[in-house]
C-alpha positions in Angstrom: 58.0 -6.5 29.8 56.5 -10.2 29.9 53.9 -11.2 31.9 54.6 -14.5 33.0 57.2 -17.1 32.7 56.6 -20.6 31.5 59.1 -23.1 33.1 59.3 -27.6 32.8 59.8 -29.1 36.7 60.0 -32.1 37.3 57.5 -33.9 40.0 60.1 -34.6 43.0 61.1 -30.7 42.6 57.8 -29.4 42.9 57.3 -31.7 45.3 60.2 -30.5 47.1 59.2 -26.6 46.8 55.7 -27.7 48.4 58.0 -29.4 51.6 59.9 -26.6 52.3 57.0 -23.9 51.6 58.5 -22.1 48.6 54.9 -22.5 47.1 52.0 -21.9 49.1 49.0 -24.2 48.9 46.6 -23.1 51.0 43.8 -25.6 50.1 46.6 -28.0 52.0 44.4 -26.8 54.9 40.9 -26.9 53.7 39.2 -30.5 52.8 40.3 -32.4 50.1 37.5 -32.4 47.6 39.1 -34.7 44.8 38.0 -38.7 45.7 40.4 -41.2 45.5 39.8 -42.6 41.7 40.8 -39.0 40.4 44.2 -39.4 42.3 44.7 -42.9 40.9 43.8 -41.2 37.3 46.1 -38.7 38.4 49.0 -41.0 38.4 48.4 -43.2 35.8 48.7 -39.9 33.3 52.4 -39.5 35.3 53.3 -42.6 34.8 52.2 -43.0 30.7 53.7 -39.4 30.2 50.3 -37.8 29.6 49.9 -34.2 30.4 48.2 -32.7 33.7 47.6 -29.2 32.9 49.8 -26.5 33.6 50.1 -25.2 37.0 49.7 -21.8 37.6 51.5 -19.7 40.5 51.7 -16.2 41.8 55.0 -15.1 42.5 54.7 -13.0 46.2 56.5 -9.9 47.3 59.3 -10.1 49.7 57.8 -9.5 53.1 59.0 -8.9 57.0 56.4 -11.0 59.1 55.9 -10.6 63.0 58.3 -13.3 63.9 61.3 -11.3 61.9 61.5 -13.7 59.1 61.0 -13.0 55.5 58.2 -14.3 53.2 60.9 -15.3 50.5 59.5 -14.8 47.6 56.8 -17.1 47.9 54.8 -18.9 44.8 51.3 -18.7 45.7 49.0 -21.9 43.4 46.2 -20.5 42.2 45.6 -22.6 39.7 46.6 -26.6 40.6 45.9 -26.6 44.0 44.1 -30.1 43.8 46.5 -31.5 41.7 49.4 -30.3 44.1 47.4 -32.0 47.2 47.0 -35.0 45.2 50.9 -35.8 44.2 52.1 -35.0 47.9 49.2 -37.7 49.2 50.0 -39.9 46.6 53.4 -39.4 46.0 54.9 -38.5 49.3 52.6 -40.1 51.8 51.1 -36.8 53.0 47.9 -36.7 54.9 45.2 -34.9 53.8 42.7 -33.1 55.5 38.8 -34.2 55.1 35.2 -33.4 55.1 35.4 -33.5 58.8 38.2 -32.2 59.2 40.4 -35.9 59.7 43.6 -36.3 59.1 44.1 -39.2 56.4 46.3 -40.8 53.6 45.0 -41.6 50.3 46.9 -45.2 49.3 47.1 -45.9 45.7 47.7 -49.2 44.9 49.6 -50.4 41.5 49.9 -53.6 39.8 53.7 -54.0 38.1 51.8 -56.9 36.0 49.0 -55.1 34.2 50.5 -51.3 34.5 47.1 -50.4 37.0 46.8 -48.0 39.1 44.0 -48.6 41.7 42.4 -47.2 45.3 43.8 -49.7 47.7 41.6 -52.0 49.3 41.6 -54.8 51.7 41.3 -57.2 49.1 44.2 -55.5 46.9 46.0 -55.1 50.3 46.4 -59.0 50.8 47.3 -59.6 47.2 50.6 -59.8 46.8 50.4 -59.0 42.8 49.3 -55.6 43.8 52.6 -52.7 45.8 49.7 -51.4 48.2 51.5 -48.2 48.8 52.9 -46.3 45.5 54.3 -44.0 48.1 56.0 -46.5 49.9 57.7 -47.8 46.8 58.7 -44.2 45.2 60.3 -42.9 48.5 62.1 -46.5 49.5 65.6 -45.7 50.7 66.5 -48.4 47.6 64.1 -49.2 44.8 66.4 -52.2 43.8 65.8 -53.7 47.0 61.8 -52.9 47.3 61.8 -54.5 43.3 63.4 -57.5 44.9 61.0 -57.9 47.6 58.4 -57.6 44.9 59.9 -60.2 42.7 60.3 -62.4 46.1 56.4 -62.5 47.0 55.9 -63.1 43.1 58.0 -65.9 41.6 56.0 -66.8 38.4 56.0 -63.2 37.3 58.2 -62.1 33.6 61.2 -60.1 35.3 62.3 -58.3 32.7 58.5 -56.9 32.4 58.1 -56.4 35.9 61.7 -54.4 36.3 60.6 -52.0 33.3 57.1 -51.4 34.8 58.7 -50.7 38.1 61.5 -48.8 37.1 58.7 -46.5 35.7 56.8 -46.2 38.6 60.0 -45.3 40.2 60.5 -42.5 37.0 57.3 -40.7 37.9 59.0 -38.2 40.2 60.8 -37.3 37.2 57.5 -36.6 35.3 57.7 -32.9 33.9 54.9 -30.4 35.3 54.8 -27.2 33.3 54.2 -24.1 35.5 53.3 -21.3 34.5 54.5 -18.0 37.1 52.7 -14.8 36.5 54.4 -11.7 37.5 54.3 -10.2 41.2 53.6 -6.9 40.0 50.6 -8.0 37.9 47.0 -6.3 39.1 44.0 -8.9 39.4 42.5 -7.8 36.4 45.5 -9.3 34.0 46.5 -11.9 36.1 42.5 -13.1 35.8 42.5 -12.6 32.3 45.7 -14.8 31.8 44.7 -17.3 33.8 41.3 -17.8 31.3 42.8 -17.3 28.1 45.3 -20.4 29.2 42.7 -22.5 30.9 41.0 -24.7 28.8 38.2 -25.0 30.9 38.1 -21.2 31.2 36.8 -21.5 35.0 37.2 -18.4 36.1 39.2 -17.1 38.9 37.8 -14.8 41.7 39.2 -12.0 43.3 38.4 -13.4 46.5 40.2 -16.8 45.4 43.3 -14.1 44.8 43.0 -12.5 48.3 42.3 -16.0 50.2 46.1 -17.1 48.9 47.6 -14.0 49.0 46.4 -14.2 52.6 47.5 -17.6 53.1 51.0 -16.9 52.0 52.1 -14.4 54.7 53.9 -17.0 57.1 52.1 -18.4 60.4 49.7 -15.3 60.7 49.0 -15.3 57.3 48.1 -19.4 57.5 45.9 -18.9 60.5 44.0 -15.6 59.4 43.4 -18.0 56.0 42.1 -20.8 58.3 40.2 -18.6 60.5 38.0 -17.4 57.7 37.4 -20.9 56.2 36.7 -22.3 60.1 34.5 -19.3 60.6 32.4 -19.7 57.0 31.9 -23.5 57.5 31.2 -23.4 60.9 28.5 -21.0 60.3 27.0 -23.6 57.7 27.8 -26.8 60.0 28.5 -26.1 63.6 28.7 -29.7 64.5 32.3 -29.8 62.7 33.7 -27.7 65.3 34.9 -31.0 67.7 36.5 -31.6 64.4 38.7 -29.0 63.9 39.3 -28.4 67.5 40.8 -32.2 67.3 42.7 -32.6 64.1 44.4 -29.0 63.6 46.5 -28.9 66.8 48.0 -26.3 65.0 45.3 -23.6 64.8 43.6 -24.5 68.3 47.2 -24.0 69.9 46.9 -20.2 67.8 44.9 -18.4 70.1 42.2 -17.9 66.7 40.1 -21.3 68.0 38.3 -19.6 71.1 36.8 -16.5 69.0 34.8 -18.5 66.9 34.0 -21.6 69.5 30.8 -19.9 70.1 29.6 -21.2 66.8 29.2 -24.5 67.9 26.5 -24.0 69.5 24.9 -21.4 67.2 21.6 -22.1 65.0 20.6 -19.4 63.5 21.1 -19.5 59.4 19.7 -15.9 58.6 23.7 -15.4 57.6 25.6 -17.4 56.7 28.9 -15.6 55.1 31.2 -17.1 52.4 34.9 -16.6 52.8 34.0 -14.0 49.7 31.9 -12.3 51.9 33.9 -12.2 54.9 36.8 -10.9 52.5 34.3 -8.0 51.3 33.0 -7.2 54.7 36.9 -7.1 55.7 37.7 -4.6 52.7 34.9 -2.2 53.5 35.3 -1.6 56.9 38.9 -2.0 57.4 40.1 -0.5 54.4 37.6 1.2 52.4 37.6 -0.9 49.7 34.9 -2.0 47.5 37.1 -4.1 45.2 38.6 -7.5 46.5 41.0 -6.5 44.1 42.4 -3.7 45.5 42.3 -5.3 48.7 44.7 -7.7 47.4 47.3 -4.6 46.7 47.2 -3.5 50.4 47.6 -6.8 51.4 50.7 -6.9 48.9 52.1 -3.4 49.9 50.7 -1.5 47.4 50.9 2.1 47.9 48.3 3.6 45.7 48.9 6.9 45.8 52.7 7.0 45.2 52.5 3.4 43.0 55.1 2.1 44.6 55.7 -1.0 46.8 55.9 -0.6 50.4 56.6 -3.3 52.6 55.9 -1.7 56.0 52.2 -1.0 54.3 52.0 -5.0 53.5 53.1 -5.7 57.2 50.5 -3.2 58.3 48.0 -4.3 56.2 48.3 -7.7 58.2 47.7 -6.5 61.5 44.8 -4.6 60.4 43.2 -7.8 58.4 44.0 -9.7 61.5 42.2 -7.1 63.4 39.3 -6.8 61.1 38.5 -10.4 61.1 38.4 -10.8 64.9 35.9 -8.3 64.7 33.6 -10.1 62.2 33.9 -13.5 63.7 33.2 -11.8 67.2 30.0 -13.5 69.0 28.2 -10.1 70.0 29.6 -8.2 66.2 27.9 -11.4 64.7 24.5 -11.9 67.2 23.7 -8.1 67.1 23.7 -7.4 63.6 21.7 -11.0 62.7 18.9 -9.7 65.9 19.2 -5.6 63.9 18.6 -7.5 60.2 15.7 -9.8 62.5 14.3 -6.7 64.1 13.4 -5.3 60.8 11.5 -8.4 59.8 13.8 -10.2 57.9 13.4 -13.9 60.1 14.2 -15.8 57.2 17.1 -15.7 55.1 15.3 -16.4 51.9 13.6 -13.1 52.4 16.8 -11.7 51.5 17.2 -10.9 48.2 20.6 -9.9 47.5 23.8 -11.1 49.7 26.2 -8.4 48.3 23.7 -5.9 50.7 24.0 -7.8 53.8 28.0 -8.0 53.8 27.6 -4.3 53.4 25.3 -3.5 56.4 27.7 -5.8 58.1 30.4 -3.9 57.3 28.3 -0.8 58.3 27.5 -2.1 61.2 31.1 -2.9 62.4 31.5 0.5 61.3 29.6 2.6 63.1 30.3 0.9 66.3 34.1 1.4 66.1 34.1 4.9 65.6 31.7 5.5 68.3 30.0 8.4 66.7 26.7 7.2 67.0 24.9 5.5 70.2 24.2 1.5 70.1 20.7 2.3 69.3 21.3 5.3 66.7 23.9 2.4 65.3 20.8 0.2 64.5 18.4 2.4 63.0 21.1 3.5 60.6 21.9 -0.1 59.8 18.4 -1.2 59.5 16.7 1.5 57.2 20.5 1.4 55.1 20.2 -2.3 54.5 16.2 -1.8 53.6 17.1 1.1 51.4 19.6 -0.9 49.6 17.5 -3.3 48.7 14.5 -1.6 47.8 16.6 0.4 45.3 18.7 -2.6 44.2 21.9 -0.9 44.8 24.5 -3.7 45.2 23.4 -5.3 42.0 25.5 -5.2 38.9 28.3 -3.3 39.4 28.2 -3.5 43.2 32.1 -3.0 44.1 32.0 0.6 42.7 29.0 1.2 44.3 30.6 -0.2 47.6 33.5 2.2 47.4 31.3 4.9 46.3 29.3 4.8 49.7 32.0 3.9 51.9 33.8 7.1 50.9 30.7 9.5 50.8 30.5 8.0 54.4 34.2 8.9 55.3 32.9 12.6 54.3 29.8 13.3 55.6 29.0 10.5 57.7 26.4 7.1 57.6 23.7 9.2 59.0 23.6 12.3 56.9 24.5 9.9 53.3 21.9 7.7 54.3 19.4 10.8 54.3 20.7 12.5 51.4 20.2 8.7 49.5 16.9 9.3 50.8 16.1 12.2 49.2 17.3 11.8 46.0 16.2 7.9 45.2 13.1 7.6 47.8 11.0 10.6 47.2 7.4 10.6 46.8 7.6 9.7 42.8 9.4 6.6 44.4 6.6 5.1 46.6 3.7 6.2 43.7 5.0 5.5 40.0 8.5 3.9 40.2 8.0 1.3 43.2 3.9 -0.1 41.8 6.0 0.0 38.4 8.6 -2.4 39.7 6.1 -4.6 41.0 4.8 -5.8 37.6 6.7 -8.8 38.1 5.6 -12.6 38.2 8.7 -13.6 40.3 8.0 -14.3 44.1 11.9 -13.8 44.3 11.3 -10.2 43.6 12.9 -7.8 46.2 9.7 -6.2 46.2 7.3 -9.0 46.9 9.5 -10.2 49.9 9.8 -5.9 51.0 6.1 -6.5 50.9 6.0 -9.9 53.0 8.8 -8.0 55.6 6.8 -5.0 56.2 3.8 -7.5 56.9 5.6 -9.4 59.4 7.4 -6.4 60.6 3.7 -5.2 61.5 3.0 -8.3 63.2 0.0 -8.8 60.0 -2.0 -11.8 59.8 -1.9 -13.7 56.6 -5.2 -13.3 54.2 -8.4 -13.7 55.3 -6.7 -15.5 59.0 -7.6 -14.3 62.1 -4.9 -15.7 64.3 -2.1 -17.0 62.2 0.4 -14.4 61.2 2.2 -14.3 58.0 5.7 -14.8 60.2 4.8 -17.4 61.7 3.8 -18.7 58.3 6.9 -17.6 56.7 9.0 -19.9 60.0 6.6 -22.7 59.5 4.2 -23.7 56.4 1.9 -21.2 54.5 0.5 -21.5 51.0 1.2 -18.4 48.5 -2.3 -18.1 47.6 -3.8 -16.0 44.7 -6.4 -13.8 45.7 -7.8 -14.0 42.3 -8.1 -17.8 41.6 -5.5 -19.0 39.0 -8.1 -21.8 37.4 -10.4 -19.4 38.0 -8.6 -16.9 35.4 -7.4 -19.7 33.2 -11.1 -20.6 32.8 -12.4 -17.2 31.8 -9.5 -16.7 29.2 -6.3 -15.7 31.3 -3.9 -18.2 30.1 -0.9 -16.6 30.4 1.2 -17.8 33.5 3.2 -13.9 33.6 -0.1 -12.6 34.1 -2.3 -14.8 36.3 1.2 -15.0 38.4 1.7 -11.6 38.8 2.9 -10.8 42.4 0.2 -8.3 42.9 -1.6 -11.4 42.5 -0.1 -13.1 45.9 -1.0 -13.0 49.3 0.3 -15.7 52.3 -2.6 -17.6 53.7 -3.2 -20.6 55.7 -3.4 -23.7 53.9 -6.9 -24.6 54.8 -8.1 -21.2 53.5 -6.9 -21.7 50.2 -8.1 -24.9 49.5 -11.7 -23.7 50.7 -11.4 -21.2 48.3 -10.6 -23.2 45.6 -11.2 -22.0 42.0 -14.1 -19.7 43.3 -14.6 -16.0 41.8 -13.5 -14.0 44.4 -17.1 -12.3 44.7 -17.9 -15.6 45.7 -15.4 -16.3 48.3 -16.0 -13.2 49.6 -19.2 -13.7 50.0 -19.2 -16.6 52.4 -16.7 -14.3 54.6 -19.6 -11.9 54.3 -21.8 -14.8 55.7 -20.2 -15.8 58.7 -19.8 -12.3 59.9 -23.5 -12.0 59.5 -24.5 -15.4 61.3 -21.4 -16.7 62.9 -21.1 -19.9 61.2 -17.7 -20.3 60.3 -17.4 -21.0 56.6 -14.3 -19.9 55.2 -11.1 -18.9 58.0 -12.1 -17.3 61.7 -12.7 -13.7 61.1 -16.3 -13.1 62.0 -16.5 -9.2 62.5 -16.6 -6.4 59.9 -13.5 -4.9 61.7 -11.8 -8.0 61.7 -12.2 -8.1 58.2 -11.3 -4.4 57.2 -8.0 -4.7 59.0 -7.3 -7.7 57.6 -7.8 -6.8 54.3 -5.6 -3.6 54.5 -3.2 -5.1 56.2 -3.0 -7.8 53.3 -3.2 -4.5 50.6 -6.3 -5.9 49.4 -8.6 -3.2 47.4 -12.3 -2.8 48.1 -13.0 -3.7 44.6 -11.9 -7.2 45.4 -15.9 -8.2 45.7 -16.3 -7.2 42.3 -13.2 -8.3 40.6 -13.7 -10.5 37.4 -11.2 -11.7 34.6 -12.5 -8.7 32.7 -11.1 -6.0 36.1 -8.5 -8.4 37.1 -5.8 -5.3 35.5 -7.4 -3.2 37.1 -7.8 -4.6 40.6 -3.8 -5.6 39.8 -2.7 -1.7 39.2 -4.3 -0.4 42.3 -3.3 -4.0 44.6 0.5 -2.6 43.3 -0.1 1.1 44.8 -1.3 -0.5 48.2 1.5 -2.8 48.8 4.0 0.0 47.7 1.8 2.3 50.7 2.5 -1.0 53.0 6.1 -0.7 52.2 6.4 2.9 52.4 4.7 3.0 55.9 7.0 0.3 57.1 10.0 1.7 55.4 9.4 5.0 57.4 8.4 3.3 60.6 11.8 1.4 60.3 
């Protein structure tokens, strides 16, 4: 059975389909990213008969909508959205939405004598040799009248040449465009494979792109839900565009969804700024128990996984559920309480979070547990905190994370989140993990290592001071300015023959400290700078930091997992120091985790 059909259609036919809604273009609701020069080049290609690449559509099923209408087998445009938007803007005169969500016209001018296209400028607009707006000419009631008007304004031109070029301009709408229509019953994996094979650029389509296209094809409800996702994600990053959205998208403002995200206009937190992919993943996990976005698209298409048949009722029900879960996701209380829960675990800055997937699953879990009401608010936050940190420490959502999503949510549905968490802890966070596996995982030189970040988070959670600092906390240095300091200074090691960057930059040689302390230590051997600290404890004269008592120093070294052997550590004993400190860092993380 053929997986797709290939047909040639005129630009005019294609644009008619767009205007009537037979082809759904999700990107028409989002900021147009092409600049006007690309629009100009597209028209030039159509004018000269050059190919502009295949457009790819995916047939959607005939599904009943809430208002009683049908989706009428709309074709979802999954590749070529910018090209279609450019053609509707330049040839139909349709407005596009810019980065500020303001509606604007893109006007392309044409010079019949030189047969050149150009972005309209005030200079060109005043020059009678140019047709200022191609859309006005090709949509004129009478091209004869429009041509005569141009001739009257430019009596010196070559009439035959002008008539020929203007006929070609008018014929742009008859230019042929290849359209590949993929069968409605294809799964996303097959659609993706076809797309990659026929797209010369080989740009992969994500499952989330398909999901967004599928959502937008579901009538007015789908269009608004698509916008709800887009606007929520955009406002999370740029709260200032709220007024632009409210003023320039009247239909969305009237839909009733805008108030649900209006709180973001005053939100300054950047701990969790989800993309549309993240939102779709959270929705799929929480509401549909689907870790794979492809499976979510199938559900929205009305696929019954048990009977392997299409069900219109299931499609309608799925969109109702999608609407419900999206409103839960964008809810101010839910979102802010979740981020506060993550912050309460010590993750006070986005750079401390090594896995967005772990964050997505934790949010889905938070929403699920709150909705089920089997646990009180404190218990919900306890489970979510520990689950999030556990998933980071075990790398649970790296690699085949969608499979892990599905396995976890299935197990949670069976025995509950708390029991599932305990089972994972028993099997993966045993004494062997803390004493052997975690120290081994810390043999890394990456400051983005989830284990080094977990160590910093543990220090933040405990309110620990920076290395050799009496008053400045690790948390304040993460938020403001602090240095990642080499406990055994880098230049000291290099001078002693330790030249391998991956060796002297081991995370077990890193500690967060104040800049003045880092500068004061400079290239000194550990024994030398620790002698300065010992001296200031003895006589009270500050030389390095502000620590002045033995108990303060002991507390500081313990909080920073610095072994007592630091005073005698040299280049020769450096490896032993690293091994000892890895074990101490692992114990700091263990104590932190068990105390969550």
